[in-house]
C-alpha positions in Angstrom: -17.3 -5.6 42.2 -17.4 -2.4 40.3 -15.1 0.5 41.4 -15.0 4.0 40.0 -12.9 6.9 41.1 -15.6 8.5 43.3 -16.3 5.3 45.2 -12.6 4.8 45.7 -12.2 8.4 46.9 -14.8 7.8 49.5 -13.2 4.5 50.6 -9.7 5.9 50.8 -10.9 9.1 52.5 -12.6 7.0 55.2 -9.3 5.2 55.8 -7.1 8.3 55.3 -4.7 7.4 58.0 -3.8 4.2 56.3 -3.5 5.7 52.8 -2.5 9.4 53.1 -1.0 9.9 56.6 2.6 9.7 55.7 5.5 10.0 58.1 7.3 12.3 55.7 4.5 14.9 56.1 5.0 15.0 59.8 8.7 15.1 59.5 8.6 18.0 57.1 5.9 20.0 59.0 2.9 19.3 56.7 -0.6 19.2 58.2 -4.0 17.9 56.8 -6.6 20.5 55.9 -9.9 20.8 54.0 -10.2 23.1 51.1 -12.6 26.0 51.8 -13.9 25.9 48.3 -14.0 22.3 46.9 -13.9 20.6 50.3 -11.2 18.2 49.2 -8.5 17.3 51.8 -4.9 18.2 51.3 -1.5 18.3 53.0 0.3 21.6 53.3 3.2 23.1 55.2 1.7 26.6 55.2 -0.7 26.5 58.1 -2.5 29.6 56.9 -3.4 28.2 53.6 -7.2 27.8 53.1 -7.5 26.3 49.6 -6.1 23.2 48.0 -4.1 24.8 45.2 -6.1 23.6 42.3 -6.6 26.3 39.6 -10.4 25.9 40.1 -10.0 27.0 43.7 -7.2 29.6 43.4 -5.8 31.5 40.4 -2.3 31.1 39.0 0.0 33.2 41.2 3.3 32.4 39.5 2.8 34.2 36.2 5.1 37.2 35.8 7.4 35.9 38.5 10.5 33.8 38.4 11.2 31.0 41.0 14.7 30.0 42.1 18.1 31.2 41.1 18.7 28.7 38.3 17.7 29.8 34.7 16.3 26.6 33.1 14.7 26.2 29.7 12.6 23.2 28.6 15.5 20.7 28.1 17.6 22.1 30.9 14.6 21.3 33.3 14.7 17.7 32.2 18.5 17.5 32.7 18.2 19.0 36.2 15.4 16.6 37.0 17.5 13.7 35.8 20.6 14.9 37.7 18.7 15.2 41.0 17.1 11.7 40.7 20.5 10.2 39.6 21.8 11.3 43.0 18.9 9.5 44.7 19.8 6.2 42.9 17.4 6.4 40.0 18.6 5.3 36.5 17.6 7.4 33.5 16.3 5.2 30.7 15.7 6.1 27.0 12.1 6.9 26.0 9.8 4.3 24.6 8.2 4.8 21.2 5.0 6.9 21.2 3.3 4.0 19.3 2.6 1.3 21.9 3.2 -1.7 19.7 4.0 -3.9 22.8 0.3 -3.5 23.9 -2.9 -4.7 22.2 -5.3 -2.4 24.0 -4.2 1.1 22.8 -2.5 2.8 19.8 -0.5 5.4 21.7 1.4 5.9 24.9 -0.8 8.1 27.1 1.3 8.1 30.3 4.8 7.0 31.3 3.4 3.9 33.1 2.2 2.6 29.6 5.9 1.8 29.0 5.6 -1.0 31.6 2.1 -2.3 31.1 1.0 -5.0 31.2 3.9 -7.4 31.7 6.3 -5.4 33.9 3.5 -4.1 36.1 2.1 -7.7 36.5 5.6 -8.9 37.5 6.0 -11.3 34.5 8.8 -9.2 33.0 11.7 -7.4 34.8 11.8 -3.6 34.5 14.6 -2.1 32.4 15.8 -0.4 35.6 14.5 -0.1 39.2 14.0 2.7 40.3 14.0 4.7 37.1 13.1 8.0 35.5 12.1 8.6 31.9 11.2 11.6 29.7 8.3 9.9 27.9 6.4 11.7 25.1 2.7 10.9 25.4 -0.4 11.6 23.2 -3.9 12.4 24.4 -6.6 13.6 21.9 -9.5 14.0 24.3 -9.3 17.7 24.9 -7.8 19.2 21.7 -10.1 22.3 21.9 -8.2 23.3 25.0 -4.8 23.6 23.2 -3.7 27.2 23.0 -6.5 28.5 25.2 -5.9 27.1 28.8 -2.1 27.7 28.5 -1.5 24.1 29.8 -3.2 21.6 27.4 -1.4 19.7 24.6 -2.2 16.8 22.2 1.4 15.7 22.8 3.4 16.3 26.0 6.3 14.8 27.8 5.6 13.1 31.1 8.6 12.6 33.4 8.1 9.2 34.9 9.4 8.6 38.4 8.9 4.9 38.8 9.8 2.2 41.3 8.7 -1.5 41.5 8.4 -2.8 45.0 8.0 -6.6 45.6 6.2 -7.6 48.8 8.3 -10.8 48.7 10.9 -8.8 50.4 8.7 -8.7 53.5 6.6 -6.0 55.1 7.5 -2.6 53.7 6.7 -0.1 56.4 6.6 3.5 55.2 7.3 2.5 51.6 5.5 5.6 50.2 7.6 8.0 52.3 10.9 7.9 50.4 9.1 8.6 47.1 7.2 11.7 48.4 10.4 12.8 50.1 12.0 12.8 46.6 9.1 14.8 45.2 9.6 17.5 47.8 13.4 17.3 47.4 13.2 17.6 43.6 10.9 20.6 43.8 13.2 22.3 46.4 16.1 21.6 44.1 14.3 23.7 41.5 14.0 26.5 44.0 10.4 25.9 44.9 9.7 26.2 48.7 7.7 23.6 50.5 5.3 26.2 51.8 4.0 26.7 48.3 3.2 23.0 47.8 -0.1 21.2 48.4 -0.6 17.5 48.2 -4.3 16.9 47.4 -5.7 13.4 48.4 -7.2 11.5 45.4 -7.7 8.0 44.0 -6.6 6.3 40.9 -8.2 3.3 39.1 -7.4 1.7 35.7 -6.5 -1.5 33.9 -7.8 -3.6 36.8 -5.6 -1.9 39.4 -6.2 0.9 41.9 -4.5 2.9 44.6 -4.4 6.2 46.5 -2.7 9.1 44.9 -1.8 12.8 45.5 -2.2 15.6 43.0 0.7 18.1 43.7 0.0 21.8 43.2 2.1 24.9 43.4 0.7 28.4 43.1 -2.5 27.2 41.3 -0.7 24.8 38.9 -0.7 21.0 39.1 2.9 19.9 38.5 2.7 16.2 39.0 0.5 13.3 40.1 1.8 10.7 42.6 0.0 7.3 42.1 0.6 4.3 44.4 -0.5 1.3 42.4 -1.3 -0.8 45.4 -4.4 -3.0 44.7 -6.0 -5.3 42.2 -9.7 -4.8 41.6 -11.5 -8.1 42.2 -15.1 -9.3 42.5 -14.6 -9.4 46.2 -13.1 -6.0 46.6 -9.5 -4.6 46.6 -6.7 -7.1 46.9 -3.1 -6.1 47.8 -0.8 -6.5 44.8 2.4 -8.6 45.3 4.2 -6.0 43.2 3.5 -2.5 44.2 4.2 0.3 41.6 5.2 3.8 42.4 3.9 5.6 39.3 4.6 9.3 39.6 4.1 11.5 36.5 5.6 15.0 36.2 4.6 17.5 33.5 7.7 18.7 31.8 5.7 21.4 30.1 4.6 22.7 33.5 7.8 22.8 35.6 9.8 25.3 33.5 6.6 27.3 33.0 6.3 27.5 36.8 10.0 28.4 37.2 10.0 31.1 34.5 6.6 32.6 35.1 5.8 33.1 31.4 2.2 33.9 30.4 1.7 30.4 28.9 3.5 27.1 29.1 3.8 27.2 25.3 6.3 30.1 25.4 8.8 28.0 27.3 7.9 24.6 25.7 8.3 25.8 22.1 11.1 28.3 22.6 12.9 29.3 20.4 10.7 28.0 17.6 7.7 30.1 18.5 9.8 33.3 18.5 11.0 32.5 14.9 7.5 31.8 13.6 5.8 34.7 15.3 8.3 37.0 13.5 8.1 35.1 10.2 4.3 35.2 10.2 4.3 38.8 11.3 1.9 38.0 14.2 1.5 41.0 16.5 -0.6 40.6 19.6 -2.0 43.0 22.2 0.5 42.3 25.0 -1.7 44.1 27.6 -4.7 41.9 26.8 -2.7 38.7 26.5 -0.9 39.2 29.8 -4.2 39.9 31.7 -5.9 36.9 29.9 -3.1 34.6 31.0 -4.2 34.9 34.7 -7.8 33.8 33.8 -7.1 31.2 31.1 -6.9 28.3 33.6 -10.6 28.1 34.1 -11.4 27.7 30.4 -11.2 23.9 30.3 -13.9 22.8 27.8 -14.9 20.0 30.1 -15.8 22.4 32.9 -17.6 25.2 31.0 -20.9 25.3 29.2 -20.0 28.0 26.6 -16.6 29.4 25.7 -17.9 32.7 24.3 -19.9 33.4 27.5 -16.8 32.8 29.6 -14.7 35.0 27.4 -17.3 37.8 27.8 -17.0 37.5 31.5 -13.2 37.6 31.3 -13.3 40.6 28.9 -15.3 42.5 31.4 -13.0 41.6 34.3 -9.8 42.6 32.5 -11.4 45.7 31.0 -11.3 45.1 27.3 -13.9 44.5 24.6 -15.1 41.0 24.0 -14.3 41.4 20.3 -10.6 42.3 20.9 -10.2 39.5 23.4 -11.8 37.0 21.0 -9.3 38.0 18.3 -6.3 37.5 20.6 -7.6 34.1 21.9 -8.2 32.9 18.3 -4.6 33.8 17.3 -3.2 32.1 20.4 -5.4 29.0 19.9 -4.4 28.7 16.2 -0.7 29.5 16.6 0.0 27.2 19.6 -2.3 24.4 18.3 -0.2 24.4 15.0 3.0 24.1 17.0 1.6 21.4 19.3 0.0 19.3 16.5 3.2 19.5 14.4 5.3 18.4 17.4 3.0 15.5 18.0 3.2 14.5 14.4 7.0 14.8 14.5 7.2 12.2 17.3 4.6 9.9 15.8 6.0 9.9 12.3 9.6 9.5 13.6 8.4 6.5 15.6 7.1 4.8 12.4 3.4 5.8 12.5 1.4 6.7 9.4 -1.6 9.0 9.1 -4.7 7.2 7.7 -8.4 7.1 7.9 -8.5 4.2 10.3 -7.2 3.3 13.8 -4.6 5.5 15.5 -3.5 6.9 12.1 -6.9 8.7 12.0 -5.9 10.9 14.9 -2.6 11.8 13.2 -4.3 12.8 10.0 -7.0 14.6 12.0 -4.5 16.9 13.9 -2.5 17.6 10.7 -5.6 18.7 8.9 -6.8 20.7 11.8 -3.4 22.5 11.9 -3.7 23.2 8.1 -7.2 24.5 8.5 -6.2 26.8 11.4 -3.3 28.2 9.3 -5.7 28.8 6.3 -8.2 30.6 8.5 -5.6 33.0 9.8 -4.1 33.5 6.4 -0.7 32.1 7.5 1.7 30.6 4.9 3.4 27.8 6.9 5.9 25.3 5.5 5.1 22.5 7.9 8.2 20.6 6.9 10.3 23.6 7.9 8.4 23.8 11.2 9.0 20.1 11.9 12.7 20.7 11.2 12.8 23.6 13.7 11.0 21.5 16.4 13.3 18.5 15.8 16.4 20.8 16.2 15.0 22.3 19.4 14.3 18.9 20.9 17.5 17.2 19.9 19.2 18.6 23.0 22.7 18.5 21.5 24.3 20.1 24.6 25.2 17.2 26.8 26.4 17.3 30.4 28.2 14.9 32.6 26.1 14.2 35.7 27.8 13.3 38.9 26.9 12.7 42.5 28.1 14.9 45.4 31.4 12.8 45.6 32.2 13.4 42.0 31.4 9.9 40.8 30.0 9.8 37.3 26.4 8.6 37.2 25.3 9.3 33.6 27.5 9.4 30.6 27.5 12.6 28.6 26.2 10.7 25.6 23.0 9.7 27.3 22.1 13.3 28.3 20.9 14.6 24.9 17.1 14.5 24.9 15.7 13.4 21.5 18.5 13.4 18.9 16.7 10.6 17.0 14.2 13.1 15.7 16.8 14.7 13.5 17.8 11.3 12.1 14.2 10.6 11.1 13.4 14.0 9.5 13.7 12.8 5.8 11.0 10.2 6.4 8.8 12.7 8.4 9.1 15.3 5.7 8.2 12.8 2.9 5.0 11.7 4.8 4.0 15.4 5.5 4.3 16.1 1.8 2.0 13.3 0.9 -0.5 14.1 3.5 -0.7 17.8 2.6 -1.3 16.9 -1.0 -4.1 14.5 0.1 -5.7 17.3 2.1 -5.7 19.6 -1.0 -7.4 16.9 -3.0 -10.0 16.2 -0.3 -10.9 19.9 -0.2 -11.8 19.9 -3.9 -14.1 16.9 -3.4 -15.7 18.3 -0.2 -17.4 21.3 -1.8 -19.7 19.0 -3.9 -20.5 16.9 -0.8 -21.5 20.0 1.2 -23.7 21.2 -1.6 -25.5 17.8 -1.8 -26.0 17.6 1.9 -27.5 21.1 2.3 -30.0 20.3 -0.5 -31.2 17.2 1.3 -31.1 18.4 4.9 -32.1 21.8 6.5 -31.1 20.7 10.0 -28.0 18.9 11.0 -27.4 17.3 14.4 -23.9 16.7 16.0 -24.1 13.0 14.8 -24.4 14.3 11.2 -21.4 16.5 11.6 -19.3 13.7 13.1 -20.3 11.2 10.3 -19.6 13.8 7.6 -16.1 14.6 9.1 -15.3 11.0 9.9 -16.4 9.6 6.5 -15.7 12.4 4.0 -13.4 14.8 5.8 -16.0 17.6 5.8 -14.9 20.2 8.3 -17.9 21.5 10.3 -16.6 25.1 9.9 -16.8 24.8 6.1 -20.2 23.3 6.4 -21.4 26.0 8.7 -20.1 28.8 6.4 -21.9 27.3 3.3 -25.1 26.7 5.4 -25.1 30.4 6.5 -25.2 31.5 2.8 -28.4 29.5 2.4 -29.9 30.8 5.6 -29.3 27.5 7.5 -28.0 27.7 11.1 -25.6 25.0 12.3 -24.3 24.8 15.8 -20.8 23.3 16.3 -20.2 21.9 19.8 -17.2 23.3 21.6 -15.8 19.8 22.1 -16.5 18.6 18.5 -13.0 17.6 17.7 -12.4 15.9 21.0 -15.5 13.8 20.4 -14.3 12.8 16.9 -10.8 12.0 18.2 -12.2 9.8 21.0 -13.8 7.6 18.4 -10.4 6.5 17.3 -8.3 6.3 20.4 -8.8 2.8 21.8 -8.0 -0.4 20.0 -10.9 -2.8 19.5 -9.9 -6.3 18.7 -12.1 -9.3 18.4 -10.6 -12.3 20.1 -11.1 -15.8 18.6 -13.8 -17.7 20.4 -12.8 -21.1 21.9 -15.3 -23.7 23.1 -15.5 -23.5 26.9 -16.2 -27.3 26.8 -12.9 -27.9 25.0 -11.0 -25.6 27.4 -12.5 -27.5 30.3 -11.3 -30.8 28.8 -7.7 -29.4 28.4 -7.5 -28.0 31.9 -4.8 -29.7 34.0 -2.9 -31.1 31.1 0.9 -30.4 31.0 2.5 -28.2 28.4 3.2 -29.9 25.0 6.8 -30.2 24.1 7.3 -28.4 20.7 9.6 -30.6 18.7 9.2 -28.3 15.6 11.4 -25.7 17.4 14.1 -28.3 18.4 14.4 -29.6 14.8 12.4 -27.8 12.1 13.4 -30.5 9.6 11.9 -33.4 11.7 9.6 -35.4 9.5 8.7 -38.3 11.9 8.5 -38.6 15.7 7.2 -40.8 18.4 5.1 -39.6 21.3 2.7 -40.6 24.0 -1.1 -40.0 24.0 -2.2 -37.9 27.0 -5.8 -37.6 26.2 -8.4 -38.3 23.4 -11.3 -35.8 23.3 -14.6 -36.4 21.5 -16.5 -33.2 21.5 -19.4 -32.1 19.3 -18.4 -34.4 16.5 -14.8 -33.3 16.6 -11.9 -35.6 17.7 -8.8 -34.2 19.3 -5.6 -36.1 20.3 -3.3 -34.5 22.9 0.3 -35.7 23.0 3.2 -35.2 25.4 5.2 -33.8 22.5 4.7 -33.1 18.8 6.5 -32.0 15.6 3.2 -30.7 14.1 3.2 -26.9 14.0 -0.1 -25.4 15.2 -1.8 -22.5 13.4 -0.4 -19.2 14.7 1.4 -16.0 13.8 -0.2 -15.9 10.3 1.2 -19.4 9.4 -1.2 -22.3 8.7 -0.7 -25.5 10.7 1.1 -28.7 9.6 -0.9 -31.7 8.5 0.0 -35.4 8.3 -0.7 -38.6 10.1 -0.9 -40.1 13.6 -0.6 -43.8 13.5 -1.7 -43.7 9.8 -4.8 -41.6 10.5 -5.1 -38.1 8.9 -4.3 -35.0 11.0 -6.4 -32.3 9.4 -5.6 -29.4 11.8 -3.4 -28.5 14.7 -4.2 -25.7 17.3 -2.6 -24.4 20.4 -4.6 -23.6 23.5 -2.4 -21.9 26.1 0.5 -24.3 26.4 -1.3 -27.4 25.1 -1.3 -28.4 21.4 -4.4 -30.3 20.1 -4.4 -32.5 16.9 -7.8 -32.6 15.1 -8.2 -35.9 13.4 -11.0 -37.3 11.2 -10.8 -40.7 12.9 -8.5 -42.2 15.4 -7.3 -45.7 16.6 -5.4 -44.5 19.6 -6.2 -44.4 23.3 -4.8 -42.6 26.4 -1.4 -43.8 27.3 -0.6 -45.4 23.9 2.6 -44.6 22.0 2.1 -43.1 18.6 4.1 -42.3 15.5 3.5 -38.9 13.9 4.4 -38.1 10.3 4.5 -34.5 9.2 3.6 -33.7 5.5 7.1 -32.3 5.0 6.5 -31.0 1.5 3.8 -28.6 2.9 6.0 -27.8 5.9 9.0 -26.9 3.7 6.9 -24.7 1.4 5.3 -22.9 4.3 8.6 -22.4 6.0 10.2 -21.0 2.9 7.3 -18.6 2.5 7.6 -17.5 6.2 11.3 -16.8 5.7 10.3 -14.9 2.5 7.9 -12.7 4.5 10.6 -11.6 6.8 13.0 -11.0 3.9 10.5 -8.9 1.9 9.5 -7.0 5.0 13.1 -6.1 5.8 13.8 -5.1 2.3 10.6 -3.0 2.0 11.6 -1.2 5.2 15.1 -0.5 3.8 13.8 0.8 0.5 10.6 2.6 1.4 11.4 4.1 4.9 11.1 3.8 8.6 7.3 4.0 8.5 7.1 0.5 7.0 5.5 -1.9 9.5 3.8 -5.2 9.1 0.0 -4.7 9.1 -0.8 -8.4 8.6 0.5 -11.6 7.0 -0.6 -15.0 5.9 1.7 -17.9 5.3 0.5 -21.1 3.5 2.3 -23.8 1.4 0.8 -22.2 -1.7 1.9 -18.6 -1.3 2.6 -15.8 1.2 0.9 -12.5 1.8 2.4 -9.5 3.5 0.5 -6.3 4.3 2.7 -3.2 5.0 1.9 0.3 6.1 2.6 2.7 3.3 1.1 6.0 2.2 0.7 5.1 -1.5 0.5 2.1 -3.8 3.9 0.8 -4.9 5.3 1.9 -8.3 6.5 -0.7 -10.8 10.1 0.4 -10.1 9.6 0.0 -6.3 8.2 -3.5 -6.7 11.0 -4.6 -9.0 13.6 -3.2 -6.6 12.0 -5.0 -3.6 12.0 -8.3 -5.6 15.6 -7.8 -6.8 17.0 -7.0 -3.3 15.0 -9.8 -1.7 16.6 -12.3 -4.1 20.0 -10.7 -3.5 19.4 -11.4 0.2 18.6 -15.1 -0.6 21.8 -15.4 -2.6 23.8 -13.8 0.2 23.1 -16.9 2.3 22.3 -14.8 5.4 22.1 -16.7 8.7 18.6 -17.0 10.2 19.1 -17.1 14.0 16.3 -18.2 16.3 16.7 -17.4 20.0 14.4 -17.6 23.0 15.2 -14.7 25.4 13.7 -12.6 28.2 11.5 -9.8 26.8 13.4 -7.1 28.6 16.7 -8.4 27.1 15.2 -8.6 23.6 13.8 -5.1 23.7 17.1 -3.7 24.9 19.0 -5.5 22.2 16.7 -5.0 19.2 14.2 -2.3 20.2 10.5 -2.3 19.5 10.9 -3.2 15.9 10.5 -6.7 17.3 6.7 -6.3 17.4 6.1 -6.5 13.7 3.3 -9.0 14.3 1.8 -7.1 17.2 2.0 -7.6 21.0 3.6 -10.8 22.3 2.4 -12.2 25.7 4.7 -13.7 28.3 8.0 -13.0 29.9 10.1 -14.7 27.2 9.9 -14.2 23.4 11.3 -16.1 20.4 13.4 -13.7 18.3 14.0 -14.5 14.6 16.9 -12.6 13.2 17.9 -12.6 9.5 21.5 -11.3 9.7 21.6 -7.6 9.0 18.2 -7.4 7.4 15.3 -8.1 9.7 14.6 -9.0 13.4 11.1 -9.9 14.7 9.4 -11.7 17.6 8.0 -14.7 15.8 6.7 -18.2 16.7 6.7 -19.6 13.2 8.9 -22.2 11.5 12.0 -20.9 9.9 15.1 -22.3 8.1 18.7 -21.8 9.1 19.8 -19.5 6.2 18.3 -17.3 3.5 19.7 -19.5 0.7 17.2 -22.3 1.7 14.3 -20.0 0.7 15.0 -20.2 -3.0 13.9 -17.6 -5.5 11.2 -15.1 -4.5 8.7 -13.9 -7.1 6.2 -11.1 -6.4 2.8 -12.0 -7.9 0.7 -9.0 -7.2 0.7 -5.7 -5.3 -2.4 -3.6 -4.4 -3.6 -1.0 -2.0 -6.2 -2.7 0.2 -7.1 0.3 2.4 -5.8 3.7 3.2 -2.2 3.4 4.4 -1.9 -0.4 3.8 -0.4 -2.1 0.7 -0.6 -5.9 0.1 2.1 -7.9 -1.5 1.5 -11.5 -2.6 4.5 -13.7 -3.5 5.9 -17.2 -3.8 9.3 -18.7 -3.1 11.3 -21.8 -3.6 9.6 -24.5 -5.8 6.5 -22.4 -6.0 8.4 -19.5 -7.5 10.0 -21.9 -10.1 6.5 -23.2 -11.0 5.3 -19.6 -11.4 8.2 -18.7 -13.6 7.5 -21.8 -15.8 3.9 -20.6 -16.2 5.0 -17.3 -17.4 7.5 -18.9 -19.8 4.8 -21.1 -21.2 2.5 -18.1 -21.8 5.4 -16.4 -23.6 6.1 -19.5 -25.7 2.5 -19.9 -26.7 2.2 -16.2 -27.6 5.4 -16.5 -29.7 3.9 -19.4 -31.7 0.7 -17.4 -32.3 2.5 -14.4 -33.6 5.4 -16.4 -35.1 8.1 -14.2 -33.6 10.8 -14.8 -30.9 9.7 -14.0 -27.3 12.0 -11.0 -27.1 10.1 -9.4 -30.0 6.6 -9.9 -28.5 6.3 -6.5 -26.9 7.0 -4.7 -30.3 4.8 -7.2 -32.2 1.9 -6.8 -29.7 2.3 -3.0 -29.9 2.2 -3.1 -33.7 -0.9 -5.4 -33.7 -2.7 -3.1 -31.2 -1.9 0.0 -33.3 -3.1 -1.7 -36.5 -6.3 -2.9 -34.7 -7.0 0.7 -33.6 -6.5 2.0 -37.1 -8.7 -0.6 -38.6 -11.4 0.1 -36.0 -11.3 3.8 -36.9 -11.5 2.9 -40.6 -14.6 0.6 -40.0 -16.3 3.4 -38.1 -15.6 5.8 -40.9 -17.0 3.4 -43.5 -20.1 2.8 -41.5 -20.7 6.6 -41.2 -20.2 7.0 -45.0 -22.6 4.1 -45.8 -25.3 5.6 -43.5 -25.1 8.9 -45.4 -25.5 7.2 -48.8 -28.8 5.5 -47.8 -32.1 7.2 -48.7 -33.6 9.3 -45.9 -36.7 7.1 -45.6 -34.6 3.9 -45.2 -32.5 5.6 -42.5 -35.6 6.5 -40.5 -37.0 2.9 -40.8 -33.6 1.5 -39.6 -33.6 4.0 -36.7 -37.1 2.9 -35.6 -36.0 -0.7 -35.6 
């Protein structure tokens, strides 16, 4: 059964007593009313209030006014929030990375609940704390044109997550929603906001196969938080109560201090004091009278809700009694300045978390916002050092001023060291600045190429549709404004949609992965079989084993043998499977389907219930195992040498060689390759312990962080952690030795850039590395015989021969020219005709 937000709203509205009629509302004097404008239902303590509080129904009434006695800036607001919830029993947890590597369906964290999806929300994995609060940076690129205009939109923002996981196994939970809403009212009152100024608007939420009722909470025209009760699973038969209910409340950190301080825009409090420094440094002077009046009207300029921005600006200009031209200038300055601050802060978080701008995937959006910021600065004529701006933002967000947070009895709840907000940003600045340098240079190079592309396009086409603009930007980096300016000179009119950049960004937001197709017939045959015992984890050096046949499957010309246990490693994690024999018959492939391992054989002489002897081709196993260890070693060394942005983008492990794809902004230099090879071999000689541990996912993440997910998201409650002492730690299901010394020598064969932002290294280890070295030595020996010189003199000899060859070629060309001049003119003409 399909559910969308509107259908859920109708359903929940019909059963409003069940979903929205909370005891806390009655206790605190809230009543249910219908908005006189939008007709939505809401709960309010002010019985005279006629509208729901949404900015589309009532203007901002907090601008220019301060709320409460406490003077709180951006970071102080978070600390006060954390302090209040600590007293209510909530634990403050560190933020998650903005790059959601623990998920396979999205590039970026877009809300605080993303931290716990899918495995915590499903109940498979325990939450890091319960209940908890987190100051989670989030990215959304779907309404970039609103940044700097509406006063409240950002590409990157901090969502304060108020989260609790409630298991129905504890019995019937009457009024389970009330304590959470009570904490919302309490937290707002703690900030000095009176309950009479609050409205709780009834709404519905659906996403990720789950749904539930929710409230949008407004104060003086501004939405400050959304309270979602993740209560149902969406099934073909309708809504089904979830065994684990999730209280998913998201507060806007950018909005609360804005509300408290009453500044004209949220940006003035969010980016303070960085904005003040750069306004002065860039000598930006605005018409305060126009800006202050515009601030009261800016809320209704959401690109999604209006047809034409210029038309709306003309209406506002008339209302605030200024010229449209003057207002347009001020709005353009605000849009450009605050977009630059916002985009740089988003990049700061992303790059600090190991992301890399590129022309594919999530990296596309990062390159896109950087180039948009650069273009906006150029358009305004501002000389901005983006590295300096990033440093300023990192300092302002580090929150070095820590406080001890205690409850009313004086008991310490949060240690002072956990109170600083994002000190890690300062630690990662060198890497961030290096990447910004590279990307800004790439932007300059692209601009030089683009002029020729624009000229060619305008010669071919006199009319360009939005699809043309998007393809040109997406494929060649052609900015629509540049195309428009060039077209105007040729008398060609080009219309750029107001939401152009949001449309482009949306093309690169979600992750699209093709899943391997498995025969439904085979899956049906495997259904009901017990999990196969994996002997290759118990003893990676096992060469021979005995087992019992559980089933023999003949399907579409393929023969599969299912055993109760096996030492054959199945294909997975980039590593090819083992091969060998079962009762003397060849095993050609091994695959894992769920928890069952299937052995593909050419022919078989076994039947269900029979005992079998399995023999693993241990030579191939050992070579593959060494190569897999080498992949981890090289990856760890590359990360140490090249920087925090190095992540595994792919790998392949075979007995013949290993391949490792890493994220990097440039091809590797000869010196970098040599250093990686040298340090990798030093790691081998250091005889580092290789530790393999199965552990709960929550425990592993707490111990090692999200660097675990080099190979991507890992399903299940438990993961297998492979740690090479002091060098590398990853979640990995492959076969690994016990120490680095068993890997043997590592030899890098080739390095090449395979796509923007991804470099491929191919290498061999162990016996294969020795064989490779012997090949090189033979080539050198053969070359020494040809030139009749020792191997160490080959470079100079080759250089001399090459120089002599070039000189001789020049001499031959000279003689040919002289000979041609000596021939009679008639003979020359005859030869030319031939």
